[in-house]
N, C-alpha and C positions, 0 to 999 in steps of 0.2 A: 464133310459137307461144305459146299462152297460158301464163302463168307464175303467175297469181294465181286463186284460187278463192273465190267468194262462196257460202256454204253457209247456207241459211235454213230454219228449221223452226218450226212452231207447236205448242206443247205441248197436250196434252190438259188439259181444265179442272182447275185445282188442282195440276198436275204440273210446272210450270216449274222449280221448285227441283230436283226429281229429275232432269229433263232437263238442266239446268245442270250438275249434279254428273256426269252421264254424259259430257257434252261435255268438261268439264275433265279427266276421266280417260282418255277415248278418242281425242280429237283430237290428232294429233301436232303438235308445235311447229316452228317458230315460227307462231304464229296469234294473231289478235286476236279477242276475243269481245265481242259487243254485246248488250244486252237492249232489247227494244222492248215497251212496255206490260207487261201482266201474263202474256203467253204467248209472246212471240217470242224466239228466240235466233238470232243471226247470227254467223257465223264468217268471217273473211277469212284465208285461208291462202296462203302463197307456196310454190311448188315441189312442189305436189301436184296431181294431175289429178282425184282424187275423194277424198271423205272417207267413213267408214264410216256405215252406217245405224244409227240408234238403235233401241232396243227399241220394237216397235210400240205397246205399251200406253202409252207416254209421249207419243205423238203425236196431234194432232187431224187432221193431214193429212200426206201424204208430204213428204219433204225435197225442197227445190229446190236445185239446184246450177248455177251459171253460171261458166264459165271467162272470164278476162279477161287482157289483156296490159297490164302497167304501162306508162304513158306518161311521167309525170313528177310531182314534187311541186311545189306552188306555195307 
């Protein structure tokens, strides 16, 4: 059974900081948040099957979510 979720979203032009603020207030912990370039936000969350949808005006495209099963740390 999947125990880890990768959640990735692309911000609308110029709105990454707003999207990041939304992520930091809306995503339940524990979670890790990564930034990619000027418009990407990635969240790795454990123990959840789905994460909430951000406000559509902050998005350049829909959220992508993939469930994973942890294997091991190297």
